[in-house]
C-alpha positions in Angstrom: 148.6 -25.1 304.8 145.3 -26.6 306.0 143.7 -24.0 307.9 141.9 -24.3 312.2 140.5 -22.5 314.8 140.7 -23.1 318.6 138.7 -21.3 321.2 140.4 -20.8 324.6 138.4 -21.5 327.9 138.3 -17.4 328.1 136.7 -17.7 324.8 139.5 -16.7 322.8 139.3 -17.5 318.8 142.7 -17.6 316.8 143.2 -18.4 313.4 146.2 -20.1 312.7 145.8 -20.7 308.8 149.2 -18.8 307.1 148.4 -19.5 303.8 145.7 -18.3 301.7 142.1 -19.5 301.2 139.0 -18.8 300.1 136.7 -20.4 303.0 135.9 -18.0 305.3 137.4 -19.0 309.1 135.5 -21.0 311.5 135.3 -18.3 314.0 133.7 -15.8 311.7 130.2 -17.8 312.5 130.9 -17.1 315.8 131.4 -13.5 315.3 128.0 -13.4 313.1 126.5 -15.3 315.4 127.4 -12.9 318.7 128.3 -16.5 320.1 128.7 -15.4 323.7 132.0 -17.5 324.3 133.6 -15.5 322.0 134.8 -12.6 324.1 138.8 -12.5 322.1 139.9 -12.6 319.0 143.5 -12.9 317.2 143.7 -12.9 313.7 147.0 -14.2 312.5 146.2 -15.3 308.9 145.9 -13.7 306.0 142.3 -12.6 305.2 141.1 -11.3 301.7 138.9 -7.9 301.5 135.4 -9.6 301.1 136.2 -11.8 304.7 137.7 -8.6 306.3 134.2 -6.6 305.0 132.3 -9.5 306.6 134.8 -8.7 309.9 133.5 -5.2 310.2 129.9 -5.6 310.0 129.8 -8.4 312.7 132.1 -6.4 315.0 129.7 -3.4 314.5 126.8 -5.1 315.6 128.5 -7.8 318.9 127.8 -7.6 322.1 130.6 -9.9 323.4 133.7 -9.3 322.0 135.9 -7.3 324.0 139.3 -7.8 322.4 140.6 -7.7 319.1 144.1 -8.1 317.5 145.0 -8.2 313.9 148.3 -7.3 313.4 148.1 -7.1 309.6 148.7 -4.4 307.1 145.5 -3.7 305.6 144.6 -1.2 302.8 142.8 1.8 302.9 139.6 0.3 302.1 139.8 -2.8 304.8 141.0 -0.3 307.2 138.1 2.1 306.8 135.3 -0.7 307.3 137.2 -2.2 310.1 137.4 1.6 311.7 133.9 2.0 311.0 133.2 -1.5 312.7 135.4 -0.4 316.1 133.3 2.6 316.1 130.1 1.4 317.2 131.3 -2.1 318.7 131.7 -2.8 322.3 135.1 -3.8 322.4 137.3 -3.0 325.0 140.8 -3.1 323.6 142.1 -3.2 320.7 145.7 -4.1 318.9 145.3 -3.0 314.8 147.9 -2.7 312.2 151.7 -3.1 311.4 154.6 -0.9 311.2 153.1 0.0 307.6 149.8 1.9 309.9 152.1 5.3 309.3 150.1 8.4 309.7 147.8 8.0 307.0 146.1 4.6 308.0 146.3 6.3 312.0 144.0 9.1 310.5 141.4 6.3 309.3 141.7 4.3 312.7 141.8 7.0 315.7 139.1 8.8 314.7 136.8 5.6 314.8 138.4 4.4 317.8 137.9 7.6 319.4 134.2 7.3 319.2 134.0 3.9 320.2 132.1 3.9 323.6 133.4 0.7 325.5 136.9 1.2 324.3 139.7 0.7 327.7 143.0 -0.4 325.8 144.6 1.0 322.7 147.9 -0.5 321.7 149.9 1.6 318.9 153.4 0.2 319.7 155.3 0.5 316.1 152.6 1.5 314.3 154.7 4.0 312.0 153.4 6.7 313.6 154.8 10.8 313.1 153.7 14.0 314.7 150.6 14.5 312.0 149.2 11.7 314.2 149.7 13.4 317.4 146.5 15.1 316.9 144.5 11.6 316.6 146.0 10.2 319.4 144.8 13.3 322.0 141.6 13.0 320.3 141.5 8.8 321.5 143.1 9.7 325.0 140.1 12.4 325.3 137.4 10.4 323.8 136.5 13.0 320.8 132.6 13.8 320.8 132.4 11.0 323.1 133.0 10.9 327.1 136.5 9.6 327.4 137.1 5.6 328.8 140.6 4.8 327.7 142.4 4.0 330.4 145.7 1.9 328.5 147.6 3.7 326.0 150.9 2.4 324.3 152.6 4.4 321.8 156.4 3.1 322.5 158.6 2.4 319.3 157.2 5.2 316.8 160.2 6.9 316.0 158.8 9.4 314.3 157.0 10.7 317.1 158.9 13.8 318.7 159.1 16.2 321.5 156.5 18.0 320.0 153.8 14.9 319.9 155.0 14.1 323.4 153.9 17.6 324.6 150.6 17.2 322.8 150.2 13.5 324.4 151.4 14.3 327.9 149.0 17.7 327.9 146.1 15.3 327.0 146.8 12.6 329.3 147.2 15.4 332.4 143.3 15.9 332.2 142.3 12.1 331.0 140.9 8.9 332.9 144.1 7.4 331.2 146.0 5.3 334.4 148.9 3.6 332.1 150.7 5.4 329.5 154.0 3.4 327.3 156.3 5.8 325.7 159.2 3.2 325.1 161.8 3.8 323.3 161.1 7.4 321.8 162.9 9.7 321.2 162.3 12.4 323.8 164.4 14.8 324.7 164.4 17.1 327.7 161.7 18.9 326.2 159.5 15.8 326.3 161.1 14.3 329.4 159.8 18.0 331.0 156.4 17.4 329.4 155.9 13.7 331.3 157.2 15.4 334.5 154.7 17.9 333.7 152.0 15.5 333.2 152.9 13.4 336.2 152.3 16.7 338.2 148.8 17.0 337.1 147.1 13.8 336.2 145.0 12.3 338.8 144.8 8.8 337.7 148.5 8.0 335.9 149.1 5.5 338.0 152.0 3.2 335.6 154.3 5.3 333.6 157.0 3.0 331.0 159.5 5.0 329.9 161.6 1.9 328.9 164.9 2.4 326.4 163.4 5.8 325.9 166.3 8.4 324.9 165.7 11.4 327.5 168.8 13.6 325.7 170.9 15.8 327.9 169.5 16.9 330.9 166.0 14.8 330.4 166.3 13.3 333.5 166.8 16.5 335.8 164.2 17.7 333.3 161.7 15.4 334.5 162.5 15.7 338.0 161.7 19.1 337.9 158.6 19.7 336.2 157.5 16.6 338.8 156.1 19.6 340.8 153.2 18.5 342.6 153.8 17.2 346.2 151.4 14.2 345.8 151.5 12.3 341.9 149.3 9.5 341.5 152.2 7.1 340.4 152.0 3.3 341.2 154.8 2.2 339.1 157.2 3.4 336.8 159.7 1.9 334.2 162.9 3.3 334.0 165.1 0.4 332.5 167.3 0.8 329.7 167.3 4.5 330.2 170.7 6.7 330.6 169.7 9.1 333.7 173.3 10.3 333.9 174.1 12.5 336.4 170.3 13.1 336.4 169.6 10.1 338.3 170.2 11.4 341.7 167.5 14.1 341.3 164.6 11.4 339.7 165.2 9.2 342.6 165.0 12.5 344.8 162.0 13.6 343.2 160.2 10.1 343.1 161.2 10.2 347.2 159.6 13.8 348.0 156.6 13.5 345.7 155.3 9.6 344.8 154.1 9.1 348.0 152.0 5.9 346.6 154.6 4.5 344.5 154.7 0.2 344.5 157.4 -0.6 341.9 160.5 0.8 340.6 161.8 -0.6 337.7 165.4 1.1 336.8 167.2 -2.2 334.9 170.7 -1.3 333.1 169.5 2.2 333.8 173.2 4.5 334.4 173.7 7.0 337.1 171.7 4.5 339.1 174.9 3.2 341.3 176.0 6.9 341.8 172.5 7.8 343.1 172.4 5.4 345.7 172.7 7.5 348.5 170.0 8.5 348.2 167.9 4.7 348.3 167.1 5.2 352.1 164.7 7.8 351.1 163.4 6.2 348.7 162.7 3.1 350.7 160.6 4.5 352.7 157.8 4.4 350.0 156.0 1.6 349.8 157.4 0.1 347.4 156.6 -3.6 346.8 159.0 -4.3 343.6 162.3 -3.2 343.0 164.6 -4.0 339.9 168.1 -3.0 340.0 169.7 -5.3 337.3 172.9 -4.3 335.4 173.5 -1.4 337.3 177.0 -1.8 338.4 176.1 -1.5 341.9 178.8 -3.4 343.2 179.7 -4.4 346.7 179.4 -0.8 348.1 176.2 -0.7 346.7 174.7 -3.7 347.8 175.6 -3.0 351.6 174.2 0.8 351.0 170.9 -0.9 349.7 171.4 -3.5 352.6 171.5 -1.1 355.2 168.3 1.2 353.9 166.6 -2.2 353.8 167.3 -3.0 357.2 166.5 0.3 359.0 163.5 1.3 357.0 161.7 -2.1 357.0 159.8 -1.3 353.4 156.8 -3.8 352.3 159.4 -5.1 349.9 158.3 -8.5 348.3 160.4 -8.4 345.1 163.8 -7.3 344.7 165.8 -7.8 341.2 169.5 -7.1 341.9 171.1 -9.3 339.0 174.7 -8.8 337.1 175.5 -6.2 339.7 179.4 -7.9 339.9 178.2 -8.4 343.9 180.8 -10.7 345.6 179.9 -13.6 348.7 180.0 -11.5 352.0 178.1 -8.2 350.5 175.3 -10.4 348.4 174.5 -12.2 351.9 174.3 -9.5 353.4 172.1 -8.1 350.9 170.0 -11.7 351.2 169.8 -11.5 354.8 168.2 -8.1 354.9 165.6 -8.5 352.5 164.8 -12.6 354.1 164.1 -10.9 357.5 161.0 -8.6 356.0 157.6 -10.0 357.0 156.7 -9.1 353.0 159.8 -11.1 351.0 158.6 -13.3 348.3 161.6 -12.9 345.6 165.2 -12.2 345.6 166.5 -12.7 341.9 170.6 -12.2 342.5 170.9 -14.0 338.8 174.7 -13.5 337.6 176.5 -11.8 340.3 179.6 -13.6 341.2 179.0 -15.3 345.0 181.0 -17.9 344.3 182.0 -20.6 346.6 183.0 -18.7 348.9 179.8 -16.8 349.5 177.8 -19.7 349.2 179.8 -21.0 352.2 178.4 -17.8 354.0 175.0 -18.6 352.8 175.0 -21.7 353.8 176.0 -20.6 357.4 173.3 -17.7 357.1 170.4 -20.6 356.7 171.8 -22.2 359.5 170.4 -18.9 362.1 167.4 -19.2 360.4 164.6 -20.3 362.7 163.3 -21.6 358.8 166.6 -23.2 358.2 165.9 -21.5 355.0 165.8 -18.1 353.1 163.6 -16.0 356.0 160.6 -15.3 354.9 161.8 -15.8 350.8 159.5 -18.2 349.4 161.7 -17.9 345.8 165.7 -17.1 345.7 167.4 -17.2 342.2 171.3 -18.2 342.7 171.6 -18.9 338.7 175.2 -18.1 337.2 176.6 -17.2 340.2 179.8 -19.6 340.2 178.9 -21.5 342.6 181.1 -24.9 342.4 181.0 -28.2 343.7 181.7 -27.2 347.6 179.8 -24.5 347.1 176.3 -26.7 346.7 178.0 -28.8 349.2 177.7 -26.6 351.8 174.2 -25.6 350.5 173.0 -28.7 350.8 174.5 -29.7 354.2 172.8 -26.4 355.4 169.4 -27.3 354.1 169.7 -30.6 355.2 171.1 -30.1 358.6 167.9 -27.6 359.2 165.3 -29.7 357.6 161.9 -29.6 359.5 159.9 -31.8 357.6 156.5 -30.7 358.0 153.2 -31.6 355.6 152.0 -27.7 356.2 155.4 -26.3 355.1 155.5 -23.6 352.5 157.2 -24.1 349.2 160.4 -22.7 348.7 161.7 -22.6 345.3 165.7 -22.0 344.7 166.7 -21.7 341.2 170.5 -22.6 340.4 171.0 -22.8 336.8 174.2 -21.8 334.7 176.4 -22.9 338.1 179.5 -25.4 337.5 178.2 -27.3 340.3 174.8 -28.2 337.8 177.2 -30.0 335.6 179.3 -32.2 338.0 178.7 -36.0 338.0 177.5 -36.1 341.5 174.8 -33.2 340.9 172.0 -35.5 340.4 172.6 -37.1 343.6 172.6 -33.9 345.9 169.1 -33.1 344.2 167.7 -36.3 344.9 169.1 -36.1 349.2 168.0 -32.7 348.8 164.2 -33.7 347.8 164.7 -36.4 350.3 165.0 -34.1 353.2 163.3 -30.9 352.4 160.3 -31.9 350.0 158.8 -28.6 350.3 162.5 -27.2 348.5 161.7 -27.0 344.8 165.1 -27.0 343.2 165.6 -25.4 339.6 168.4 -26.0 337.8 168.2 -25.5 334.1 168.0 -22.2 332.3 165.0 -20.3 332.2 162.3 -21.6 329.8 164.1 -25.2 330.0 162.6 -28.3 330.3 160.8 -28.2 333.6 159.5 -31.9 333.2 163.5 -32.9 334.4 163.6 -30.7 337.4 161.8 -30.3 340.3 159.9 -26.9 339.8 160.1 -23.2 338.4 160.2 -19.7 340.1 157.0 -19.2 341.8 
């Protein structure tokens, strides 16, 4: 294949040659002359050892390049040269290697990255790391011989990292400059979960923790909550999606409520035990949450009503609420939509995959008529995709939106996503869309599945 190189407006050079070639990539000349437009480099094509050697030498002298991405299996010799180049570079973000890196490769790469004086972010996801790499990761976090600068670290999907390694890493994070840590899909166990809780209690800078799909083991959620003993942890965002919290969910949510006063984002998508812990949702919404995601948590109608009441009573600064696939039916779903829409901060409500149905769509139409804007309160984006709405349900919504139309040149845009509903397949769907466009030009109607051809519809979720 013929190779090519493109440089984006932000100066990102991307090699797109997939076959072997003896010709050096075009971006290498830019790197060697320290071109000011080359600030990000993603190496996607295979390079021979001589070319990698040239890259490493140029990297060591570059004062412009800030990001290096090279997801390639590298020989120890090539990796050593590249690591040396990184150690004296001005790089701020590095993602190097593949699953084949392993502990041997990490022993070469990590000490060099720890010496890089400008490094802020390091991606070690799925690099085949085990406990033998724990000390190298600790050195990277703490900065080795140079002052620590690292702000973001990903060690997700390294199956060889056991709770012993997690305890070491957590201990280092507690006294570091790190603001973001991703330990997704690791086997943390109760010991590792407890170490992370203690880390949160001690770390004064850690703001974002990603534990997605991690295995906390029996009692892990409770261990995390118990260890997070500080009265005011620094966390602003935590992602617990796809985690089996089980009976420990209530204790964990209570701990966040009591000890994370700065929490603005909480992701509990498909986490088990959440529905049973919803009685404590009122306290949780006393936090300054701006994003709450509880998709696939089996909340049901009762959970939706509890959440609606808590929102109405607490009036949190909630902007984005994701409640998809929770088995919430018409009246309960509308109650929740109305409660959220009345918040002055409300921006987006994602109801995807809940059985609203035609009856529920009729109740939503009544709520639209009662709204001063004739829409969805303060919400700018609403997803009713896959909500089992048929022809009669959308006819009711169309009528309400049309009757309440108040044409204005400066009307704020509103996005309504309604893909994968039976009504979208009706012969009269196109006519309905045209009528709504004419009556409510500020309404952007999206009816294709996410990622579909937006050129054939009127807009996308904002």
